[in-house]
N, C-alpha and C positions, 0 to 999 in steps of 0.2 A: 756075725762078723761086722766090724765097724772100722772107721778110720783109725782109731786108737790101736786096734788089733794089728793092723797093717804096719803102722809106725813102730810098734814094739818089735816086730819081726825084723825091721830094718834099722833099728837104733844103733847098730854097730857100724853102719856105713857112713862115710863122710858126707856132710851136707854143707854147701856153700851159702845157702840162704833159706829162710823159712818165712811163710806167710800163712798163719792160722786164721782163716776167715771165720770159721765156726767149728763146732765139734763135729759137724758132718761134712766139712770141706776144708782141705788144706793144700798148700803148694810147697814143694821143696825144690831147690836147685842143687844140682850136683854135677860133677865133671863127667863128660861123655865117656871117658875111659872106664868108668865104673858102671856103665849101663848094663853090661852082662850080669853083674852081681845083683843089681836091682831086679832085672828080669827073672833071674833064677828064683828069687824069693816070691815074686808075684806069680810066677807059673806054679810054684809049689802051693800057694794059697788059693789061687783062682783058676788054675788050669792054663792052657796056652792062650796067648793073645788071640782075640777074635779078629783083629786087624793088625797086620804087620806094616812097617814102614815100606813105602813104595806101592802098596796096594791101594786101589781106588776106594775112596770113602763112599759108602753107600748112603742112600737117603735115610735109612733107619739108623745108621751110626751118627749121621749129622743131627737127626732129631734127638737122639739119646744124649748127645754131648752139647747141644746148643746152649744150655744154661751155664756151661763151664768153659765157654770160649769156642766150642765147635771142634772139628777134627779135620785136618788136612791130610793129603795123601802121604806125606813124609812122616806122619806121626803114628804112634802105636797105641792101641786100645786093648785093655783088659776089661772084661765085664762078667759078673756072675750074680745070679739071683739066689737069694736065701729066703727063708720062710717069711720074714717080716721086712727085709731090706734088699736092696741091690747095691753092689759096689761097682763104681766106674773108676778106672784108673787109666790115665793118659800120660804118655811120654811125649813131650814137645821139644825136639832138638832146636837149639839156637842157631841163628845164621852164622855165628862165629865158629861153628863146628867144634866147639870146646865144651859147652855146657848144655844141660838138659833140664827142663822144668818138668817135674812130676806133679800131676794133679790127682788127688784122691777125693772122691765124693761118695757119700753114703746116702742113698735115697730110700726113704721109708715108704712102704706100700700103703 
């Protein structure tokens, strides 16, 4: 599984902004009202979030996400290891309480 696989599953969802940094790392911005739809797809692909919004960010989650901006207590993290890669997916809510940045990273082992 890679970034492209995740994006294909989400291509029917509305996106407000895109930032394709590389084939292994992208960012999308969407409206917070659609967060549940995004989470349903990610849960189906990767299993439940390993860290929910409001939960304390552990040192291991901080280290895992540091290359992609880190992770705060109000953010959501999905993580799954595959044979050759790992997928890191983060939801970063904006302070305007209206938008969310989605970060997807594929890390090769």
